[in-house]
N, C-alpha and C positions, 0 to 999 in steps of 0.2 A: 463853528468858526471855519471859514474857508481857508484852504492852503494856497498861497500865491508863490510864484517863483521870482527869484531875484538873482541875476547873473553878476558875479563879481567881475570887476574890470580886468583887462589883460595885465595891467600893472597894479600891484597892491604893495604900497610902500609908505614910508613916513610922510610923503607928500599928500596922500589921499585917504589914509585909513580913517581919519576923523570925519571926513565928509561921507565916506562909505557907511560908517557907524551911524551917522545922523539919518541917512536914508533908511537903513535897516530899522532903526528906532521908530521912525515914522510909520513904516509899513507894519511893524509889529503891534502898533497901537490898535489896529483894526482887524488884524488877521494873523494866522500862523504863516510861517515862511519857510520855503525850501531855498536855501542859498546854494546856487550852482557854482562850482569852483573850476569847471573844465576850461574856461577861457583864460585863466591866469597863466601867463608865460613868464612873468617877472615878479618875484616876491622877496621881501627882505624880512628882517626880524620883527619889525613892527606889524607887518602883514600876518606873520605867524602869531604874534601876540593878540591880534584882533580875533583870529580863529579860536585861539585858546579861550579868550574872554567870552566869545559867543557860546562856546560849548560848556563853559563852567560857571555861568552866571544865571541870573533869573530868566535869561532868554531860552535856556536849554529846553524848557517845556513847550515852547512855541516855535522853535527853530530847528531845522535839520540841515546839516551840510551834506551836499551830494556831489558826485563826480570829482572827488578830490584827486587831482592829477599827479603825475610823477614828480613835477617840479616841487610841488608842495610837500609831497611825501619825503622826497630826498632832503629837503631843508629840515623837516621835522625830525628825521633820523639824526641829522647833524646836531640838533639841539636836544636830542633825547625826549622828544615830545610825541605823545600818542594821541591822535585824533580819532581813534577807533570808536569812542563813545559818542561821536558826533552824529 
């Protein structure tokens, strides 16, 4: 199975996490996916919840998070979340 890239949007929040998950769902039906996080400049708790879900669900065998930036890591620290297994 081929590995494709998907860039997360600059803003990842309650207004778009459902649509982002739908896109990821569709892409994972036919391939493995590298989800690039470096463009994220604004993220809220629902964005963090999405990342946790992606790394702790049936997706984890077909999905890899990459380029997790400082914004995301700072919010993860605040919530005591570890994405190192991503």
